[in-house]
C-alpha positions in Angstrom: 0.0 0.0 0.0 1.0 3.6 -0.5 0.0 6.5 1.7 1.1 10.1 2.1 3.2 10.6 5.2 5.1 13.7 6.3 5.4 15.2 2.8 6.5 11.8 1.3 5.0 8.5 0.6 4.9 5.5 3.0 5.1 2.1 1.3 3.9 -1.0 3.1 4.7 -4.4 1.6 3.4 -7.7 2.9 4.5 -11.1 1.7 3.5 -14.5 3.1 3.7 -18.2 2.4 7.3 -18.9 3.4 8.4 -22.5 3.8 10.9 -21.8 6.6 12.4 -19.1 8.8 15.5 -19.0 6.6 13.4 -18.4 3.5 11.6 -15.5 5.3 15.0 -14.1 6.4 16.3 -14.3 2.9 13.3 -12.5 1.4 13.6 -9.8 4.1 17.2 -9.2 3.2 16.4 -9.0 -0.5 13.6 -6.5 0.0 15.8 -4.4 2.3 18.5 -4.3 -0.4 16.0 -3.5 -3.2 14.4 -0.7 -1.2 17.7 0.8 -0.3 18.7 0.8 -4.0 15.4 2.5 -4.8 16.1 5.1 -2.2 19.5 5.8 -3.7 18.0 5.8 -7.2 15.4 8.4 -6.1 18.1 10.5 -4.4 16.6 10.0 -0.9 18.6 9.0 2.2 17.6 6.1 4.4 16.2 7.0 7.8 16.7 3.6 9.2 15.3 0.1 8.6 11.7 1.1 8.8 12.1 4.2 6.5 14.1 3.0 3.5 
């Protein structure tokens, strides 16, 4: 989902159906890296793990 937040946009992603905790952890790491790259591409700075 996307919503306006403090002059920006807050994105909320949900993913389910993982076969194991390690699969979940791998997907979590992948999303974090992808969102960090998006932040760099857009010229924004990360404000922490919840605000990439």
